[in-house]
Structures are given as C-alpha cells and as structure tokens.
C-alpha positions, 0 to 999 in steps of 0.5 A: 307164418314165417318159418322160424329158427331158434338159436341156442338157449343161454341164461340172461341175468339182469343187473338186479339179479332177475334171470331169464332164458335167452335165445334168438328167433328169426322174424321176417328174415331178421334176428330178434333176441328174446328171453323168457321166464315163468309160465302161465298167460303170456306177457311181453315186456317191451323196453324203452328206446334210450341208449344201450337199452335191452329187454332184461336190463330195463325190466331187471326189477320186474321179471322175477316178480311177474314170472311167478304168475305169467310166462314173461317174454322179454325181447330186445327190440330191433336195433337194440341188444342182441337183436338185428341193428336195423329198423324202418325209419320211415315208420318206426313204430309200425316196424316195431309193432310188426316185429313184436307181432311176428315174434308172437307168431313165431313163438306160437302165442295167439295173444299176449298181454303187453307191457311197454315203457316209452318206445316200447309203449308206442310199439304196444299201441301200434300193435294193438291198432294194427293187429288187435287180435294179438293183444290182451291187456296193456300196461303202458308207462310213459308211452311215446307217440302221444303228441305231448313233445311234438312242438316242444321236445323235453330236455330228456327227449333232446338228450336222448335224440342227441346222444349219437350226434355232435361228438358222439356217445360218451359215458358222461352223456349217458350218465347225464341222460339217466341220472338227470332225465330218466329217473327222479332220484339220480343217485339211486342209479348205480354206476354199474348200470350206466357202464352196462348200458354205455358198452351196449350203446357203443356197439359199432352197428348201433353207432352206424345206425342208431335206432331212435333218431329225429326224422329227416329228409323229404319224408320227415313230415310223413314219418312224424305223422305216423309216430303221433297216435293223436293224429290216428283215428284208430286210437279211439277204437283201441278197446283193450283194457289198458293201464297207463302208469306215468311218473309225475316227474317224467322229463322225457315224455310229459305226464299230460299224455296220461289224461289224453290217453285215458280220455281217448281210449274207451277202457283206459285207467290212469295211475300217476306215480309221485316223485317218479320219473320216466322209468317207473318200473325200475324206480317204483318196482314194488308198486309197479309189480303189484299194479301190473300183476293185478291188472293183467290178471283182470282183478283191478 
C-alpha cells in the first residue's frame, strides 16, 4: 500500500444542499480530493466526465439519501475538481480504475459498492475487471465504454469532446451541452448549476490538459480499443451484482448499451427510465435513490 497523506477536512456542499466532509488523499503520488458522509457499508460515487464535473456537484441530490444507510465516499476523479489535473491518456479508463482502487486502499476500505455515471461508470467497470476483490455491487448509469458510440458518436458526445476545441470553453457551450444533451428537460437545470460548472471548467490546469478528449496520435487506435469494453473478453466474467440504469432519452451514450451489458454480464439487471436523459441520478433523484439503496443493500 502506498503511504497516504490526508489533508485538512473541509465541508463540501452541493448546489442542492447535500453536505459531505472533504479532504485530500495522496494516491500514487497524486492528490485525489474525496468527500464523505454517513456510516455503514462503503459506497463510492463516481461522477461523469462532462466539463466542470465534480463528485459532490454530480451527486448533489443523492448523497444525503444514501448516507442514511451507507458510508458514502465521493471523489473528484483525476482531472476534475480539486484533484490532480492529469490522467494517462493512453489508457484513461485503466488509469481511473487504478486511481479509485488506490483511493480505497489508502482509506483502508477492503471492498466497496460502486455507483458510476458515464465516465465514472467506465471507471467502475474497469476496476471490477482489474481488481474484482475491491468491488461489491455496482450501479451504473449510462456508462461509457460499451461501444454504442464507437462508429457514430452522438450529438451529446460530440458536444462534450468539443468543449475545449475551436474557440475554447464558454458559458454558452456548456449551457447547450447541459440543457440540450445532458438532461431530458433542459429548463429544469438552474443557471446557478451551469455557472458553478463553468467556473470549474475554466481552471487553467484543466484548460491546458482536458481530462476527457478524443484519442489522437500514433497510439490512438490502441487507446480506443482499451476504452471499449465490448472488445474485452473479461466483461463476461464480471460477476458482481450490477444494476444498469439508463435514461431512455440519453443523448450522450445510447441506451442500446443497457441491453448489451445485461446480455453479457452474468448478474446484471437493467432499468430503463422514461423521459430521462444522461443524468438519471439528478433528473430522477427520488427514483434513483430508492432503486440504488435497495439494490446496494441486496434487497432487490
């Protein structure tokens, strides 16, 4: 185990009022900011990869509800929030999986349930493949890496990957991505949330080194293969009880990925949420919290 340094604890509050205690942990020589709330079995909430994303912001409607039953651990994934602004672009999902596994090691957590949205769902799957003993149950919401956008990217994925390209980041680009692609009902997203994410997205270190980008260069094809779990035979061996929750109107990762996972993974249930986009845990928070808590407790 790598020796850890835990920074001073601070209160971290989400835009919807959910509160957790945050601190910085050294994992493999790099800082990961992590927030915690509640007690009980450990549940790690892994956020998506959109511009300005952070753990507490992405799960602002879920932390308090889950913390009534679980020890909720909410990291800012590498490249985001208060964590170190670097990831291994040759194997992004592998690097994220190693980082989450290393964080659990540093926190003394032998095994944890994983909840992952999009980019975070891909990190959860990769950790389950690489270090299955670290993972209990999984809840995955519209996870990346399941091959449905490989040949024909969605409009939402193009908007996400194009945020730092061209004229660079702007409030209008982020507003369009969130309201047109991230959720089903764009009018439900408050301007305060967009502003919060915009300010996080223009951190100079992030602008200089965006964490989520299209693979390029001579090793791009190898990277794309590593990021596609449908090409990895180990996916069939991921036997962890898994609940996949997918918005029927997801415009970032196509909902067809849900049945593919359910048919491939031996213990995978699927829930398709009507009138819901890519951000199920935010748009349908009450439904999601009920489903996730029951599944993680092993009662469904």
